[in-house]
C-alpha positions as CSV (number, residue, x, y, z in Angstrom):
1,M,-87.2,-175.5,-33.8
2,T,-86.1,-175.4,-30.2
3,H,-82.7,-174.1,-29.1
4,E,-80.8,-174.8,-25.9
5,H,-81.2,-171.6,-23.8
6,F,-78.7,-170.0,-21.4
7,D,-78.9,-167.0,-19.1
8,A,-75.7,-165.8,-20.8
9,I,-73.3,-166.9,-23.5
10,V,-69.7,-165.7,-23.4
11,I,-67.9,-165.8,-26.7
12,G,-64.1,-166.2,-26.3
13,S,-62.1,-167.9,-23.5
14,G,-59.3,-165.4,-23.0
15,P,-59.0,-163.4,-19.8
16,A,-62.1,-161.3,-20.4
17,G,-64.2,-164.3,-21.3
18,E,-63.0,-166.3,-18.4
19,G,-63.6,-163.4,-15.9
20,A,-67.2,-163.0,-17.2
21,A,-68.0,-166.7,-17.3
22,M,-66.7,-167.4,-13.8
23,K,-68.4,-164.4,-12.2
24,L,-71.7,-165.3,-13.9
25,V,-71.7,-169.0,-12.9
26,K,-70.7,-168.1,-9.3
27,S,-73.7,-165.8,-9.3
28,G,-76.0,-168.7,-10.1
29,R,-76.5,-168.0,-13.7
30,R,-76.6,-170.7,-16.4
31,V,-73.6,-169.9,-18.7
32,A,-72.0,-171.4,-21.8
33,L,-68.7,-170.4,-23.3
34,V,-68.0,-170.5,-27.0
35,E,-64.4,-170.9,-28.2
36,A,-63.4,-170.9,-31.9
37,H,-60.2,-172.9,-31.3
38,R,-59.6,-176.4,-30.1
39,S,-58.2,-175.3,-26.7
40,V,-59.4,-172.7,-24.3
41,G,-57.3,-169.7,-23.2
42,G,-57.6,-167.4,-26.1
43,G,-54.8,-165.4,-27.8
44,C,-53.3,-164.6,-24.4
45,T,-52.4,-168.2,-23.7
46,H,-51.7,-169.5,-27.2
47,W,-50.2,-166.6,-29.3
48,G,-49.6,-163.6,-27.1
49,T,-48.7,-163.2,-23.4
50,I,-47.8,-166.7,-22.3
51,P,-45.6,-167.9,-25.2
52,S,-43.8,-164.6,-25.7
53,K,-43.1,-164.2,-22.0
54,A,-42.0,-167.8,-21.7
55,L,-39.7,-167.2,-24.6
56,R,-38.4,-164.1,-23.0
57,Q,-37.7,-165.9,-19.8
58,A,-35.8,-168.6,-21.6
59,I,-33.6,-166.1,-23.3
60,Q,-33.1,-164.1,-20.1
61,M,-31.8,-167.3,-18.5
62,V,-29.3,-167.7,-21.3
63,A,-28.2,-164.1,-20.9
64,D,-27.9,-164.5,-17.1
65,T,-25.8,-167.7,-17.7
66,R,-23.5,-165.8,-20.0
67,R,-23.2,-163.0,-17.5
68,D,-22.0,-165.3,-14.7
69,P,-18.2,-166.0,-15.1
70,V,-18.4,-169.5,-13.7
71,L,-21.5,-170.6,-15.8
72,R,-20.0,-168.8,-18.8
73,R,-16.9,-171.1,-18.6
74,L,-19.1,-174.2,-18.3
75,M,-21.4,-173.1,-21.2
76,G,-18.5,-172.0,-23.5
77,A,-19.5,-170.8,-26.9
78,A,-22.7,-172.9,-27.2
79,Q,-25.2,-171.4,-29.6
80,V,-28.9,-171.2,-28.7
81,D,-31.4,-171.4,-31.5
82,Y,-34.6,-169.4,-31.4
83,S,-36.8,-172.3,-32.5
84,E,-35.4,-174.5,-29.7
85,L,-36.2,-171.8,-27.1
86,L,-39.8,-171.7,-28.4
87,T,-40.3,-175.2,-27.0
88,S,-40.0,-173.7,-23.5
89,A,-43.5,-172.2,-23.9
90,T,-45.1,-175.6,-24.8
91,D,-45.3,-176.9,-21.3
92,V,-46.6,-173.6,-19.9
93,I,-49.3,-173.4,-22.5
94,G,-50.4,-177.0,-21.8
95,E,-50.6,-176.4,-18.1
96,Q,-52.6,-173.2,-18.5
97,V,-55.1,-175.0,-20.8
98,R,-55.5,-177.9,-18.3
99,T,-56.0,-175.5,-15.4
100,R,-58.7,-173.5,-17.3
101,N,-60.5,-176.7,-18.5
102,R,-60.7,-177.8,-14.8
103,H,-62.2,-174.4,-13.9
104,Y,-65.0,-174.9,-16.5
105,T,-65.6,-178.5,-15.7
106,R,-65.7,-178.0,-12.0
107,N,-68.1,-175.0,-12.4
108,R,-70.3,-176.9,-15.0
109,V,-69.7,-174.3,-17.7
110,P,-70.1,-176.1,-21.1
111,V,-67.4,-175.1,-23.6
112,L,-68.9,-175.0,-27.1
113,H,-66.2,-175.3,-29.7
114,G,-66.8,-173.6,-33.1
115,W,-67.3,-170.3,-34.8
116,A,-70.0,-168.1,-33.4
117,R,-72.3,-166.1,-35.6
118,F,-75.4,-164.2,-34.6
119,M,-78.6,-165.2,-36.3
120,D,-80.6,-162.5,-34.5
121,V,-80.1,-160.5,-31.3
122,H,-80.9,-163.5,-29.1
123,T,-79.8,-166.4,-31.2
124,L,-76.3,-167.7,-31.9
125,A,-75.1,-170.3,-34.4
126,V,-72.0,-172.2,-33.5
127,T,-70.3,-174.0,-36.4
128,E,-67.6,-176.6,-36.1
129,G,-66.7,-178.4,-39.3
130,E,-69.9,-179.3,-41.1
131,A,-72.0,-179.2,-38.0
132,T,-74.0,-176.1,-36.9
133,R,-75.8,-175.8,-33.6
134,T,-77.9,-172.9,-32.4
135,Y,-78.4,-171.5,-28.9
136,T,-80.3,-168.7,-27.4
137,A,-79.5,-166.5,-24.4
138,D,-80.8,-163.4,-22.5
139,S,-77.3,-161.8,-22.6
140,F,-74.1,-162.2,-24.5
141,V,-70.5,-161.2,-23.8
142,L,-68.2,-160.6,-26.7
143,A,-64.7,-161.4,-25.5
144,T,-63.1,-162.4,-28.8
145,G,-59.9,-160.6,-28.4
146,S,-57.7,-159.1,-31.1
147,R,-55.3,-160.1,-33.9
148,P,-52.3,-158.4,-35.5
149,Y,-53.3,-155.8,-38.0
150,R,-52.4,-156.8,-41.5
151,P,-52.3,-154.1,-44.3
152,D,-53.7,-155.4,-47.6
153,D,-50.5,-154.4,-49.5
154,I,-48.2,-156.7,-47.6
155,D,-48.0,-160.4,-48.5
156,F,-48.1,-162.2,-45.1
157,S,-48.1,-165.6,-46.9
158,H,-44.4,-165.0,-47.8
159,P,-42.2,-167.1,-45.5
160,R,-40.0,-164.1,-44.6
161,I,-42.9,-161.8,-43.5
162,H,-44.4,-162.4,-40.1
163,D,-46.7,-160.8,-37.5
164,S,-46.6,-161.4,-33.8
165,D,-48.6,-164.7,-34.2
166,S,-46.6,-166.3,-37.0
167,I,-43.2,-165.2,-35.6
168,L,-43.8,-167.9,-32.9
169,R,-43.6,-170.5,-35.7
170,L,-40.1,-169.6,-37.0
171,T,-38.1,-172.8,-37.6
172,S,-34.6,-171.3,-37.3
173,S,-32.8,-168.2,-36.0
174,P,-32.5,-165.5,-38.6
175,S,-29.2,-163.6,-38.8
176,A,-31.0,-160.3,-39.0
177,I,-34.6,-159.1,-38.4
178,T,-36.4,-155.8,-39.0
179,I,-39.3,-155.0,-36.7
180,Y,-41.8,-152.4,-38.0
181,G,-43.6,-150.8,-35.1
182,A,-42.1,-149.9,-31.8
183,G,-45.0,-150.3,-29.5
184,V,-45.1,-152.8,-26.7
185,V,-44.9,-155.9,-28.9
186,G,-42.2,-154.4,-31.1
187,C,-40.0,-153.4,-28.2
188,E,-40.5,-156.8,-26.5
189,Y,-39.5,-158.7,-29.6
190,A,-36.5,-156.3,-30.2
191,S,-35.3,-157.3,-26.7
192,I,-35.8,-161.0,-27.4
193,F,-33.9,-161.0,-30.7
194,C,-31.0,-158.8,-29.8
195,N,-30.4,-160.9,-26.7
196,L,-29.9,-163.8,-29.1
197,A,-27.2,-161.8,-30.9
198,I,-29.5,-161.4,-33.9
199,K,-29.0,-158.1,-35.8
200,T,-32.2,-156.2,-35.0
201,N,-33.6,-153.1,-36.7
202,L,-36.5,-151.5,-34.8
203,V,-38.4,-149.0,-37.0
204,N,-40.6,-146.7,-35.1
205,T,-43.5,-144.7,-36.6
206,R,-43.3,-142.2,-33.8
207,D,-40.7,-139.7,-32.4
208,R,-39.8,-141.8,-29.4
209,L,-40.3,-145.3,-28.0
210,L,-43.5,-146.0,-25.9
211,S,-44.4,-142.3,-25.6
212,F,-47.2,-143.1,-23.1
213,L,-44.5,-143.9,-20.5
214,D,-42.3,-141.7,-18.4
215,D,-39.7,-140.0,-20.6
216,E,-36.7,-141.0,-18.5
217,I,-37.8,-144.6,-18.5
218,T,-38.2,-144.7,-22.3
219,D,-34.8,-143.0,-22.7
220,A,-33.3,-145.7,-20.6
221,L,-35.0,-148.4,-22.7
222,G,-33.7,-146.9,-25.9
223,Y,-30.2,-146.7,-24.5
224,H,-30.1,-150.3,-23.4
225,L,-31.7,-151.6,-26.6
226,R,-29.0,-149.8,-28.6
227,N,-26.3,-151.0,-26.1
228,Q,-27.6,-154.6,-26.8
229,G,-27.1,-154.1,-30.6
230,T,-30.5,-152.8,-31.7
231,V,-30.6,-150.2,-34.4
232,I,-33.5,-147.8,-33.7
233,R,-35.0,-145.4,-36.3
234,N,-37.8,-143.1,-35.2
235,N,-40.3,-141.1,-37.3
236,E,-40.4,-143.6,-40.2
237,E,-43.4,-144.7,-42.3
238,Y,-43.2,-147.6,-44.6
239,E,-43.7,-147.2,-48.3
240,R,-43.6,-150.8,-49.4
241,V,-42.3,-154.2,-48.5
242,E,-40.1,-156.0,-51.0
243,A,-40.0,-159.8,-50.3
244,R,-37.3,-161.8,-52.1
245,D,-36.1,-165.4,-51.9
246,D,-32.9,-164.3,-50.1
247,G,-34.4,-161.6,-47.8
248,V,-36.9,-158.9,-47.3
249,I,-36.5,-155.1,-47.7
250,L,-38.5,-152.5,-45.9
251,H,-38.7,-149.3,-48.0
252,C,-39.6,-146.2,-46.0
253,Q,-41.1,-143.0,-47.2
254,S,-37.9,-141.2,-46.0
255,G,-35.9,-143.1,-48.5
256,K,-34.3,-145.4,-45.9
257,K,-34.2,-149.1,-46.7
258,F,-33.8,-152.0,-44.2
259,R,-32.7,-155.3,-45.5
260,S,-32.9,-158.4,-43.3
261,D,-33.7,-162.1,-43.4
262,V,-37.1,-161.6,-41.7
263,L,-39.6,-158.8,-41.3
264,L,-41.8,-158.7,-38.2
265,W,-44.8,-156.5,-38.7
266,A,-45.8,-155.2,-35.2
267,N,-47.8,-152.1,-36.1
268,G,-51.3,-152.3,-34.5
269,R,-54.0,-154.8,-33.8
270,A,-57.6,-155.3,-34.9
271,G,-60.6,-156.6,-33.0
272,N,-61.8,-160.2,-33.8
273,T,-65.3,-159.4,-35.0
274,R,-65.3,-160.5,-38.6
275,N,-68.0,-162.9,-39.9
276,M,-69.9,-162.8,-36.6
277,G,-73.0,-161.1,-38.0
278,L,-72.6,-158.2,-35.6
279,E,-73.3,-155.4,-38.1
280,E,-76.4,-157.3,-39.3
281,I,-78.0,-157.2,-35.8
282,G,-77.0,-153.6,-35.1
283,V,-73.8,-153.9,-33.0
284,Q,-71.6,-150.9,-33.9
285,V,-68.0,-151.9,-34.8
286,N,-65.3,-149.3,-35.7
287,H,-62.8,-149.4,-38.6
288,R,-60.3,-151.4,-36.5
289,G,-62.9,-154.1,-35.8
290,Q,-63.4,-153.0,-32.2
291,V,-66.8,-153.1,-30.6
292,E,-68.0,-149.6,-29.4
293,V,-69.2,-149.8,-25.8
294,N,-70.5,-147.4,-23.2
295,E,-69.3,-147.0,-19.6
296,R,-71.2,-150.2,-18.7
297,F,-69.5,-152.1,-21.5
298,Q,-72.8,-152.4,-23.4
299,S,-72.7,-152.4,-27.2
300,S,-75.3,-150.5,-29.3
301,V,-77.5,-153.6,-28.6
302,P,-77.9,-153.2,-24.7
303,H,-77.9,-156.9,-23.8
304,I,-74.8,-157.6,-25.8
305,Y,-71.7,-156.6,-23.9
306,A,-68.0,-156.6,-24.9
307,A,-64.8,-156.6,-22.8
308,G,-61.1,-157.1,-23.3
309,D,-59.0,-156.5,-26.4
310,V,-62.0,-156.5,-28.7
311,I,-63.0,-153.0,-27.3
312,G,-59.4,-151.6,-27.6
313,S,-57.4,-149.8,-25.0
314,P,-55.9,-150.7,-22.5
315,A,-55.6,-154.2,-24.1
316,L,-53.9,-155.7,-21.1
317,A,-54.7,-159.3,-19.9
318,S,-55.0,-158.1,-16.3
319,A,-57.5,-155.3,-17.3
320,S,-59.4,-157.6,-19.5
321,Y,-60.0,-160.1,-16.7
322,D,-61.4,-157.3,-14.5
323,Q,-63.6,-156.0,-17.3
324,G,-65.0,-159.5,-17.8
325,R,-65.8,-159.8,-14.0
326,F,-67.3,-156.3,-14.1
327,V,-69.6,-157.2,-17.0
328,G,-70.5,-160.5,-15.3
329,T,-71.6,-158.5,-12.2
330,L,-73.7,-156.1,-14.3
331,I,-75.5,-159.0,-16.0
332,A,-76.1,-161.0,-12.9
333,D,-77.1,-158.1,-10.6
334,G,-78.2,-155.4,-12.9
335,E,-76.1,-152.9,-11.0
336,T,-72.8,-152.9,-9.1
337,D,-71.4,-150.8,-6.3
338,W,-67.8,-151.4,-7.3
339,R,-65.9,-149.9,-10.2
340,L,-62.9,-150.7,-12.2
341,V,-59.8,-148.9,-10.8
342,D,-58.5,-145.9,-12.7
343,D,-54.8,-146.7,-12.3
344,I,-53.9,-150.0,-13.9
345,P,-50.3,-151.1,-13.8
346,T,-48.6,-151.5,-17.1
347,G,-46.1,-154.3,-17.5
348,I,-43.8,-154.4,-20.5
349,Y,-41.5,-157.4,-20.8
350,T,-38.5,-155.9,-22.5
351,S,-35.0,-156.6,-21.1
352,P,-34.9,-155.1,-18.6
353,E,-38.6,-155.0,-17.8
354,I,-40.7,-151.8,-17.5
355,S,-43.7,-151.3,-15.2
356,S,-45.6,-148.1,-14.5
357,I,-48.7,-146.9,-12.7
358,G,-50.2,-143.4,-12.2
359,R,-49.0,-140.1,-13.7
360,T,-45.8,-139.3,-15.6
361,E,-43.6,-136.3,-15.0
362,R,-44.9,-134.9,-18.4
363,E,-48.5,-135.2,-17.3
364,L,-47.9,-133.6,-13.9
365,T,-46.0,-130.7,-15.5
366,E,-48.7,-130.0,-18.0
367,R,-51.3,-130.0,-15.2
368,K,-49.1,-127.7,-13.1
369,V,-49.1,-130.1,-10.2
370,P,-46.2,-129.4,-7.7
371,Y,-44.4,-132.7,-7.5
372,E,-41.0,-134.1,-6.4
373,V,-39.1,-137.2,-7.5
374,G,-37.5,-139.8,-5.4
375,Q,-35.4,-142.5,-7.0
376,A,-33.4,-145.5,-6.2
377,N,-30.8,-146.8,-8.7
378,F,-30.6,-150.6,-8.8
379,K,-26.8,-150.5,-8.9
380,N,-26.8,-149.4,-5.3
381,I,-29.1,-152.1,-4.0
382,A,-27.6,-155.2,-2.4
383,R,-30.1,-157.7,-3.9
384,A,-29.5,-156.4,-7.4
385,Q,-25.7,-156.7,-6.9
386,I,-26.2,-160.3,-5.7
387,T,-28.3,-161.2,-8.7
388,R,-26.1,-159.2,-11.1
389,H,-29.2,-157.3,-12.3
390,T,-27.9,-153.9,-11.5
391,V,-29.4,-152.0,-14.5
392,G,-32.5,-150.2,-13.4
393,V,-34.2,-147.5,-11.4
394,L,-37.4,-147.0,-9.3
395,K,-39.0,-143.6,-9.5
396,L,-41.6,-142.3,-7.1
397,L,-43.5,-139.1,-8.0
398,F,-45.2,-137.4,-5.1
399,H,-47.0,-134.2,-4.3
400,R,-44.6,-131.7,-2.6
401,E,-47.3,-130.5,-0.1
402,T,-49.5,-133.5,0.6
403,R,-46.8,-136.1,0.0
404,E,-49.4,-138.2,-1.9
405,I,-47.9,-140.7,-4.3
406,L,-48.8,-139.6,-7.8
407,G,-46.9,-142.1,-10.0
408,I,-44.5,-145.0,-9.8
409,H,-42.2,-146.0,-12.7
410,C,-39.7,-148.9,-12.6
411,F,-37.1,-150.0,-15.1
412,G,-35.2,-153.1,-14.4
413,E,-35.4,-156.8,-13.6
414,Q,-38.6,-157.8,-11.8
415,A,-40.1,-154.4,-12.4
416,S,-43.6,-155.9,-13.1
417,E,-43.5,-157.5,-9.6
418,I,-41.9,-154.6,-7.8
419,I,-44.7,-152.2,-9.0
420,H,-47.4,-153.9,-6.9
421,I,-46.0,-152.8,-3.6
422,G,-46.4,-149.1,-4.6
423,Q,-49.8,-149.9,-6.2
424,A,-51.2,-151.1,-2.9
425,I,-50.2,-147.9,-1.2
426,M,-51.4,-145.7,-4.0
427,A,-54.9,-147.3,-3.6
428,Q,-55.2,-146.4,0.0
429,P,-57.5,-143.5,0.9
430,G,-56.4,-140.1,2.2
431,E,-53.4,-139.8,4.3
432,A,-52.6,-143.5,4.1
433,N,-51.3,-142.8,0.6
434,T,-48.1,-140.9,1.3
435,I,-44.5,-141.4,0.6
436,E,-43.7,-141.6,4.4
437,Y,-45.2,-145.1,4.4
438,F,-42.0,-146.4,2.6
439,V,-39.7,-144.6,5.1
440,E,-41.6,-145.9,8.2
441,T,-41.9,-149.5,6.9
442,T,-39.3,-152.2,7.5
443,F,-38.3,-154.1,4.4
444,N,-36.5,-157.4,4.4
445,Y,-32.8,-157.1,3.5
446,P,-31.5,-157.7,1.0
447,T,-34.5,-157.4,-1.3
448,M,-35.5,-155.4,-4.3
449,A,-38.4,-154.0,-2.3
450,E,-36.1,-151.9,-0.2
451,A,-35.8,-149.7,-3.3
452,Y,-39.0,-148.1,-2.1
453,R,-37.3,-147.0,1.1
454,I,-34.3,-145.7,-0.7
455,A,-36.4,-143.8,-3.3
456,A,-38.6,-142.3,-0.6
457,L,-35.7,-141.0,1.4
458,N,-34.1,-139.6,-1.7
459,G,-37.4,-137.8,-2.5
460,L,-37.9,-136.4,0.9
461,N,-34.4,-135.1,1.0
462,R,-35.2,-133.0,-2.0
463,L,-37.9,-131.0,-0.1
464,F,-37.1,-127.6,1.3
């Protein structure tokens, strides 16, 4: 039996899969893309980044309208329903899918819809409905992404229990919600619901929110979530979930109980590797369903690579795309003289936003690095005053002696955009990466970018 053969087959059309497929086809390789769902884009486009951020933007616009005295009078006491706001994501998702389809069509990359399963290390069966087709390839890229982790003892079929996928299908606004898990997803959804005036409980399994971030930034996040009405409880572990017709109760090991209309389980994710035949062909997968890879993103079967959320941290769409391109380069050229950057910006779309790159104060203190801090409070910046987004701060951490920028941390509106200015300077070699750059550069006025100049001056004034 003959099989259609490709130089490489990419499984999954999220950021990692797209990055790998585009790099390979641009390198002259014959590539096919396998997608289990009816539309390309992966979880990032359909269940994760795009819909949740479109929802957040819609809610932020409502909050901004209520903040403006003129618009508030025009809007009056109008109520906004969660399910109505979800429709704001529909157009964005549709346009993202159309754009990506054009990419694959223009570059002659066939998209094979169906579920992929390995028959042997070079043969892949793709099943759609009753039909199964087989393909062979010299190399494969696993870019299947991840899904919310679901403990076996929780009934996710109950209409009041949701994960970060199913919460996007709510048909009405609850009056109260409990979110279990205060990682990135949990904190983002806490911001979304509390800004809709929905009573929100955020139950954290750790001792502080987002402990990988700068302490001052997470302290600010906790303060503003509480100020917006969120009840935060740290160091809690669930014991059981009791689902009723009239509500759901989260029972914690500490004895605390949280009753609400809806429970959002946001505690962990698992790699999408089930029923793909990976273990049978020798691909090592850990207990979270993530593919174990080496520094070249090779699995335990060398010609089968993996990239993106399916390999775990950092599980960022931006990093996944770069990983996919990196894998595509390795497959096409055998070697590469470029490497993935060490410092990847983190963007967290709470309200206000958080973005960070480089070291935190905690890390620098533990390493005994002599550093100083320069900061600019948004309340003192003209552009923030104009837009009424005065909550926030930009922090620059720099070496006291060399003046090298060591870390940048931003909390406030547009933080995920603001961070890239500092990222560009941090990436410069040698003396080009110093805090003096921000003092000597002219920024447009009024802009949020001038926060860099203010923070740099503030930091240099601390030196003695």
